[in-house]
KENULO-804741 format. One record per residue (C-alpha): residue number from 1; residue in three letters; x, y, z. Coordinates in nm, 3 decimals. Example, Ala and Ser with C-alpha at 12.3 -4.5 7.8 and 13.67 -1.06 7.14 Angstrom:
   seq   type         u         v         w
     1    Ala     1.230    -0.450     0.780
     2    Ser     1.367    -0.106     0.714
//
This chain:
   seq   type         u         v         w
     1    Met    -0.874    -2.464     0.546
     2    Gly    -1.061    -2.705     0.772
     3    Lys    -1.278    -2.638     1.074
     4    Val    -1.300    -2.278     1.192
     5    Asp    -1.273    -2.215     1.565
     6    Thr    -1.609    -2.127     1.723
     7    Ser    -1.468    -1.808     1.875
     8    Leu    -1.398    -1.686     1.521
     9    Leu    -1.752    -1.764     1.412
    10    Ala    -1.884    -1.579     1.717
    11    Leu    -1.727    -1.249     1.606
    12    Glu    -1.965    -0.966     1.535
    13    Thr    -1.943    -0.869     1.171
    14    Pro    -1.817    -0.714     0.955
    15    Ala    -1.468    -0.789     1.085
    16    Ile    -1.124    -0.787     0.922
    17    Leu    -0.928    -1.107     0.977
    18    Leu    -0.550    -1.120     0.944
    19    Asp    -0.368    -1.450     0.913
    20    Gln    -0.057    -1.405     1.129
    21    Gly     0.144    -1.677     0.957
    22    Arg     0.077    -1.537     0.611
    23    Leu     0.156    -1.184     0.726
    24    Gln     0.496    -1.292     0.849
    25    Ala     0.563    -1.490     0.531
    26    Asn     0.472    -1.190     0.313
    27    Ile     0.692    -0.955     0.515
    28    Gln     0.982    -1.196     0.482
    29    Leu     0.919    -1.252     0.110
    30    Ile     0.978    -0.886     0.027
    31    Gln     1.266    -0.853     0.272
    32    Asp     1.433    -1.153     0.109
    33    Ile     1.392    -0.995    -0.236
    34    Ala     1.550    -0.676    -0.103
    35    Asn     1.835    -0.858     0.066
    36    Thr     1.907    -1.061    -0.247
    37    His     1.932    -0.749    -0.464
    38    Gly     2.101    -0.524    -0.209
    39    Val     1.820    -0.270    -0.177
    40    Ser     1.639    -0.126     0.124
    41    Val     1.273    -0.182     0.209
    42    Arg     1.066     0.121     0.309
    43    Pro     0.709    -0.017     0.318
    44    His     0.412     0.203     0.239
    45    Ile     0.198     0.193     0.552
    46    Lys    -0.114     0.339     0.390
    47    Thr    -0.201    -0.025     0.331
    48    His    -0.234    -0.123     0.696
    49    Lys    -0.208     0.195     0.912
    50    Cys    -0.118    -0.018     1.214
    51    Leu     0.167     0.012     1.467
    52    Glu     0.198    -0.360     1.533
    53    Leu     0.246    -0.428     1.163
    54    Val     0.502    -0.150     1.121
    55    Arg     0.703    -0.296     1.405
    56    Gln     0.701    -0.640     1.243
    57    Gln     0.823    -0.489     0.915
    58    Ile     1.103    -0.298     1.085
    59    Asp     1.201    -0.602     1.291
    60    Ala     1.237    -0.791     0.962
    61    Gly     1.475    -0.527     0.826
    62    Ala     1.276    -0.231     0.688
    63    Val     1.470     0.096     0.715
    64    Gly     1.167     0.316     0.782
    65    Ile     0.823     0.379     0.639
    66    Thr     0.651     0.548     0.349
    67    Ser     0.330     0.741     0.409
    68    Ser     0.082     0.924     0.189
    69    Lys    -0.057     1.197     0.410
    70    Val     0.072     1.423     0.686
    71    Asp    -0.156     1.312     0.967
    72    Glu    -0.094     0.949     0.876
    73    Ala     0.280     1.009     0.901
    74    Leu     0.240     1.193     1.232
    75    Thr     0.069     0.891     1.386
    76    Phe     0.386     0.689     1.333
    77    Ile     0.632     0.969     1.410
    78    Asn     0.459     1.016     1.746
    79    Asn     0.493     0.643     1.811
    80    Gly     0.864     0.604     1.760
    81    Ile     0.927     0.571     1.385
    82    Arg     1.238     0.771     1.305
    83    Ser     1.267     0.761     0.926
    84    Val     0.966     0.863     0.718
    85    Thr     0.907     0.938     0.352
    86    Val     0.586     1.121     0.269
    87    Ala     0.545     1.021    -0.095
    88    Tyr     0.289     1.289    -0.175
    89    Pro     0.346     1.643    -0.304
    90    Leu     0.303     1.876    -0.004
    91    Val     0.238     2.242    -0.083
    92    Val     0.018     2.364     0.206
    93    Asp     0.200     2.559     0.479
    94    Ser    -0.014     2.434     0.770
    95    Lys     0.050     2.072     0.682
    96    Leu     0.421     2.126     0.630
    97    Asp     0.454     2.314     0.958
    98    Arg     0.300     2.043     1.174
    99    Leu     0.489     1.767     0.995
   100    Ile     0.830     1.934     1.006
   101    Ala     0.780     2.053     1.365
   102    Ala     0.711     1.694     1.473
   103    Ala     1.009     1.564     1.273
   104    Gln     1.233     1.822     1.440
   105    Ser     1.098     1.744     1.787
   106    His     1.144     1.367     1.745
   107    Asp     1.471     1.384     1.547
   108    Val     1.314     1.213     1.248
   109    Asp     1.485     1.160     0.913
   110    Leu     1.208     1.324     0.708
   111    Arg     1.206     1.271     0.333
   112    Leu     0.964     1.457     0.102
   113    Ile     0.893     1.462    -0.270
   114    Val     0.852     1.747    -0.517
   115    Asp     0.749     1.783    -0.879
   116    Ser     0.719     2.162    -0.900
   117    Ala     0.898     2.483    -0.814
   118    Ala     0.602     2.573    -0.592
   119    Gly     0.657     2.256    -0.393
   120    Val     1.027     2.329    -0.351
   121    Asn     0.952     2.682    -0.231
   122    Ala     0.686     2.570     0.017
   123    Ile     0.906     2.300     0.172
   124    Ala     1.215     2.522     0.181
   125    Gln     1.033     2.800     0.363
   126    Ala     0.875     2.561     0.615
   127    Ala     1.207     2.384     0.673
   128    Gly     1.371     2.720     0.732
   129    Arg     1.106     2.820     0.984
   130    His     1.174     2.506     1.184
   131    Glu     1.550     2.493     1.127
   132    Lys     1.525     2.138     0.997
   133    Gln     1.705     2.008     0.689
   134    Ile     1.478     1.796     0.471
   135    Ser     1.581     1.528     0.224
   136    Ile     1.410     1.583    -0.112
   137    Phe     1.328     1.339    -0.389
   138    Val     1.211     1.449    -0.731
   139    Lys     0.910     1.248    -0.836
   140    Ile     0.945     1.098    -1.184
   141    Asp     0.640     1.001    -1.387
   142    Val     0.713     0.654    -1.525
   143    Gly     0.375     0.599    -1.692
   144    Leu     0.090     0.653    -1.446
   145    His     0.060     1.021    -1.544
   146    Arg    -0.059     1.130    -1.202
   147    Cys     0.220     1.323    -1.029
   148    Gly     0.581     1.370    -1.127
   149    Leu     0.793     1.501    -1.411
   150    Thr     0.845     1.303    -1.728
   151    Glu     1.203     1.223    -1.816
   152    Asp     1.201     1.472    -2.105
   153    Asp     1.048     1.759    -1.906
   154    Pro     1.255     2.069    -1.993
   155    Gly     1.228     2.194    -1.636
   156    Leu     1.366     1.882    -1.469
   157    Leu     1.730     1.990    -1.446
   158    Glu     1.644     2.338    -1.320
   159    Leu     1.409     2.195    -1.055
   160    Val     1.694     1.984    -0.915
   161    Arg     1.925     2.285    -0.920
   162    Gln     1.661     2.485    -0.733
   163    Ile     1.658     2.220    -0.460
   164    Ile     2.037     2.223    -0.439
   165    Arg     2.039     2.602    -0.396
   166    Glu     1.813     2.585    -0.090
   167    Pro     2.022     2.551     0.229
   168    Ala     1.737     2.384     0.420
   169    Leu     1.696     2.115     0.155
   170    Lys     1.913     1.822     0.052
   171    Phe     1.863     1.673    -0.292
   172    Thr     1.869     1.301    -0.226
   173    Gly     1.749     1.136    -0.542
   174    Leu     1.464     1.014    -0.759
   175    Leu     1.138     0.847    -0.665
   176    Ser     0.869     0.682    -0.878
   177    His     0.550     0.482    -0.851
   178    Ala     0.447     0.264    -1.145
   179    Gly     0.084     0.257    -1.039
   180    His    -0.032     0.182    -1.391
   181    Val     0.087    -0.174    -1.329
   182    Tyr    -0.249    -0.237    -1.161
   183    Gly    -0.402    -0.217    -1.506
   184    Ala    -0.165    -0.477    -1.650
   185    Lys    -0.326    -0.781    -1.804
   186    Asp    -0.087    -1.039    -1.657
   187    Gly     0.244    -1.095    -1.483
   188    Glu     0.443    -1.064    -1.805
   189    Ala     0.295    -0.719    -1.867
   190    Ala     0.372    -0.625    -1.505
   191    Gln     0.734    -0.730    -1.555
   192    Lys     0.756    -0.513    -1.866
   193    Ile     0.627    -0.211    -1.673
   194    Ala     0.885    -0.275    -1.400
   195    Gln     1.160    -0.286    -1.661
   196    Glu     1.039     0.037    -1.823
   197    Glu     1.038     0.206    -1.482
   198    Leu     1.397     0.100    -1.423
   199    Glu     1.507     0.219    -1.768
   200    Ile     1.341     0.561    -1.727
   201    Leu     1.499     0.618    -1.387
   202    Thr     1.838     0.506    -1.515
   203    Arg     1.821     0.759    -1.798
   204    Val     1.718     1.041    -1.563
   205    Arg     1.992     0.952    -1.315
   206    Lys     2.256     0.952    -1.590
   207    Lys     2.130     1.287    -1.719
   208    Leu     2.168     1.443    -1.376
   209    Glu     2.507     1.285    -1.315
   210    Ser     2.632     1.407    -1.653
   211    Asn     2.548     1.757    -1.528
   212    Gly     2.753     1.709    -1.213
   213    Ile     2.460     1.628    -0.982
   214    Glu     2.498     1.336    -0.744
   215    Val     2.197     1.103    -0.721
   216    Ser     2.238     0.917    -0.392
   217    Glu     1.912     0.722    -0.395
   218    Val     1.663     0.585    -0.646
   219    Ser     1.338     0.467    -0.489
   220    Ile     1.064     0.267    -0.658
   221    Gly     0.740     0.130    -0.525
   222    Ser     0.444    -0.096    -0.597
   223    Thr     0.378    -0.451    -0.492
   224    Pro     0.315    -0.591    -0.843
   225    Thr     0.635    -0.444    -0.991
   226    Val     0.844    -0.565    -0.699
   227    Leu     0.699    -0.915    -0.733
   228    Ala     0.740    -0.914    -1.111
   229    Ser     1.079    -0.747    -1.148
   230    Asp     1.392    -0.944    -1.233
   231    Ser     1.637    -0.653    -1.208
   232    Tyr     1.713    -0.379    -0.957
   233    Asp     2.028    -0.236    -1.114
   234    Gly     2.074     0.121    -0.995
   235    Ile     1.785     0.099    -0.748
   236    Thr     1.855     0.165    -0.380
   237    Glu     1.509     0.127    -0.224
   238    Ile     1.171    -0.039    -0.277
   239    Arg     0.844     0.089    -0.129
   240    Pro     0.571    -0.175    -0.173
   241    Gly     0.267    -0.154     0.052
   242    Asn     0.001    -0.408    -0.038
   243    Tyr     0.242    -0.702    -0.010
   244    Ile     0.187    -0.739     0.364
   245    Phe    -0.178    -0.836     0.301
   246    Met    -0.202    -0.914    -0.072
   247    Asp    -0.544    -0.920    -0.238
   248    Arg    -0.708    -0.999    -0.570
   249    Thr    -0.475    -0.768    -0.767
   250    Pro    -0.150    -0.969    -0.751
   251    Leu    -0.366    -1.282    -0.759
   252    Arg    -0.524    -1.173    -1.088
   253    Leu    -0.178    -1.102    -1.227
   254    Glu    -0.070    -1.454    -1.123
   255    Leu     0.213    -1.312    -0.913
   256    Ile     0.095    -1.491    -0.599
   257    Glu    -0.113    -1.791    -0.498
   258    Leu    -0.445    -1.772    -0.316
   259    Asp    -0.291    -1.903     0.005
   260    Gln    -0.059    -1.599     0.025
   261    Ile    -0.345    -1.358     0.091
   262    Ala    -0.338    -1.272     0.461
   263    Phe    -0.640    -1.038     0.463
   264    Ser    -1.006    -1.139     0.465
   265    Val    -1.338    -1.003     0.586
   266    Leu    -1.587    -1.199     0.793
   267    Ala    -1.953    -1.129     0.717
   268    Thr    -2.293    -1.268     0.817
   269    Val    -2.576    -1.383     0.590
   270    Val    -2.874    -1.169     0.694
   271    Ser    -3.117    -1.256     0.414
   272    Gln    -3.140    -1.449     0.090
   273    Asn    -3.340    -1.479    -0.228
   274    Ser    -3.328    -1.692    -0.539
   275    Asp    -3.023    -1.506    -0.677
   276    Tyr    -2.818    -1.386    -0.381
   277    Phe    -2.709    -1.437    -0.025
   278    Ile    -2.740    -1.094     0.133
   279    Ile    -2.461    -1.014     0.379
   280    Asp    -2.404    -0.735     0.632
   281    Thr    -2.099    -0.608     0.444
   282    Gly    -2.158    -0.342     0.181
   283    Ser    -1.970    -0.053     0.026
   284    Lys    -1.900     0.101     0.368
   285    Thr    -1.682    -0.203     0.438
   286    Leu    -1.561    -0.343     0.106
   287    Ser    -1.582    -0.009    -0.078
   288    Ser    -1.709     0.001    -0.435
   289    Asp    -1.348    -0.018    -0.559
   290    Gln    -1.306    -0.272    -0.835
   291    Gly    -0.934    -0.213    -0.849
   292    Ala    -0.680     0.067    -0.861
   293    His    -0.614     0.255    -1.186
   294    Gly    -0.856     0.071    -1.410
   295    Met    -0.777    -0.294    -1.346
   296    Pro    -0.928    -0.507    -1.623
   297    Gly    -1.092    -0.846    -1.586
   298    Met    -1.196    -0.812    -1.221
   299    Glu    -1.543    -0.957    -1.168
   300    Gly    -1.744    -0.822    -0.876
   301    Phe    -1.622    -0.680    -0.546
   302    Gly    -1.455    -0.979    -0.387
   303    Leu    -1.435    -1.356    -0.362
   304    Ala    -1.662    -1.519    -0.105
   305    Tyr    -1.664    -1.857     0.069
   306    Pro    -1.865    -2.016     0.347
   307    Ala    -1.650    -1.956     0.655
   308    Asp    -1.597    -2.327     0.709
   309    Arg    -1.497    -2.374     0.343
   310    Phe    -1.263    -2.076     0.313
   311    Glu    -1.058    -2.083    -0.010
   312    Asp    -1.227    -2.403    -0.125
   313    Lys    -1.271    -2.352    -0.501
   314    Asn    -1.578    -2.577    -0.498
   315    Tyr    -1.753    -2.322    -0.275
   316    Glu    -1.620    -2.001    -0.427
   317    Met    -1.870    -1.722    -0.492
   318    Ile    -1.855    -1.365    -0.620
   319    Val    -1.970    -1.054    -0.437
   320    Ala    -2.170    -0.931    -0.734
   321    Lys    -2.323    -0.606    -0.606
   322    Leu    -2.300    -0.367    -0.314
   323    Ser    -2.523    -0.114    -0.149
   324    Glu    -2.403     0.085     0.151
   325    Glu    -2.480    -0.174     0.421
   326    His    -2.553    -0.485     0.214
   327    Gly    -2.351    -0.714    -0.009
   328    Phe    -2.504    -0.935    -0.278
   329    Val    -2.320    -1.268    -0.300
   330    Ala    -2.420    -1.457    -0.613
   331    Arg    -2.558    -1.798    -0.517
   332    Glu    -2.405    -2.120    -0.641
   333    Asp    -2.546    -2.473    -0.619
   334    Phe    -2.547    -2.495    -0.239
   335    Asp    -2.743    -2.329     0.038
   336    Leu    -2.637    -2.126     0.339
   337    Ala    -2.854    -2.064     0.641
   338    Ile    -2.944    -1.714     0.747
   339    Gly    -2.708    -1.625     1.030
   340    Ser    -2.419    -1.827     0.889
   341    Lys    -2.081    -1.668     0.824
   342    Ile    -1.912    -1.590     0.493
   343    Arg    -1.543    -1.506     0.455
   344    Leu    -1.444    -1.263     0.180
   345    Ile    -1.126    -1.172    -0.006
   346    Pro    -1.167    -0.811    -0.123
   347    Asn    -1.043    -0.663    -0.445
   348    His    -0.834    -0.398    -0.271
   349    Ser    -0.728    -0.455     0.088
   350    Cys    -0.583    -0.104     0.139
   351    Val    -0.923     0.060     0.103
   352    Val    -1.098    -0.185     0.333
   353    Ala    -0.837    -0.136     0.605
   354    Asn    -0.915     0.235     0.613
   355    Leu    -1.286     0.170     0.671
   356    Leu    -1.278    -0.037     0.992
   357    Asp    -1.129     0.022     1.337
   358    Thr    -0.956    -0.305     1.426
   359    Tyr    -0.789    -0.615     1.291
   360    Thr    -0.867    -0.954     1.439
   361    Val    -0.546    -1.154     1.417
   362    Val    -0.591    -1.523     1.349
   363    Lys    -0.335    -1.793     1.415
   364    Asp    -0.412    -2.153     1.325
   365    Glu    -0.773    -2.041     1.265
   366    Gln    -0.809    -1.918     1.623
   367    Ile    -0.828    -1.559     1.741
   368    Ala    -0.488    -1.457     1.875
   369    Glu    -0.534    -1.084     1.941
   370    Gln    -0.680    -0.760     1.811
   371    Trp    -0.487    -0.460     1.679
   372    Asp    -0.610    -0.105     1.633
   373    Ile    -0.595     0.055     1.288
   374    Val    -0.458     0.367     1.450
   375    Ala    -0.416     0.583     1.138
   376    Arg    -0.746     0.503     0.970
   377    Gly    -0.916     0.816     0.843
   378    Gln    -0.592     1.016     0.862
   379    Ile    -0.615     1.158     0.512
   380    Arg    -0.504     1.521     0.558
//
C-alpha cells in the first residue's frame, strides 16, 4: 500500500480504520448486483451500526435497513430512517411497545418476522395497542436451523392464515437467512447453498399461492450467498450486511480479493519475545470469534501486517492467540520495534465494530474524518 501518513501512525490504539474508497466500491458492488437482477437492497446494519454508513447505502439506492434488535433499530428510526425490518423474532411486550410506538410516531414502514403463533399474537396485540399496521414476514429455515419454519412444517399454512386474520397485521411474504453458508468450504459450496435457499423459498411461495395466499415479497440475506448467487428468480429483496466492510470470511471463500476489504484495526506492539509480537489488541477488540457458524479452515484471529507494509504478502502474519487486552502475533523472519504499529484484518468485522466507539475513516492513507458507532452495544 506504500507509505502510511504519519497522522495515521500517531493514532492511539486500538483503532478501527475504514478505507473510504473501498467502502464506496463495496456499496456500489451490491447495488449493481441488485439493479442487474431487479431486486431491492435492504442492508443489515448490525455490521456497522453507523449513521454515516447508512446514509451512503441509501444514497446508493437501498430501500431501507435491516436490524437485529429493537434498540438498534430505534437508533436509526430516531435519526430519520423510514423503512426498517427487524429480522429477529420479537415476543416481549415491552420491546414491541417501544418499537411500534416509535414507528407510529415517525411514520415508519415497520416490518417484523414471525415463526410461531406466540410471535403473531404478541405483535398483533402490540400493534393494536398503538393502532399501527405492521408488515409481517414468515421466517423460513433454509438450512441454518436457528429460527424459522422448515418448508414441510405442518403448521406453516395455518401460521400464515393466522397473520391474515389479524387486522393489525399484513402478511407480506417470506424471509430467510442462509447463515450456514459461513461454514461452506469454498465459493462453489456457497453458490450451492444460495441455490438451495432459492429453491426452498420458491417451493414455499408456490405452496402458499396454490392455497390462494398472495406472497408479495421474498427476502434473502447474507453477504456470501449474494456474492456467490447466479440467480434471483422470484426474489424481491436482498439483505447482506458484511459486504460494506468485508473480512476474512468472503476472502476465505474466494468470493473477494484482499484489496476489497475496507475494515482494518490499527494496533501497537507493546512487547515481544522469541515467538510473538505482543500487541495492545486482545479479545476485547478483536473478539475470540474465529468465524460465524463454525467456519472451517480459519487460522488464528486475524491477518496482521506492519502498518507500512499493509497487505504485503511477504510481511503477512497471523494473530495466533488472544487474551483480554493482549494479542499474540506469530513472528516471521523480520523484526518490529516495540512501539511500532501493526494493521490487522479481523476474522469477523461485525463483532469488532460492536466493541469500539468510533471509526477512523481513511482516504488515500490519510485520516479524513471520524464517525461514531452510534448503535454499538444496542443489543436489547
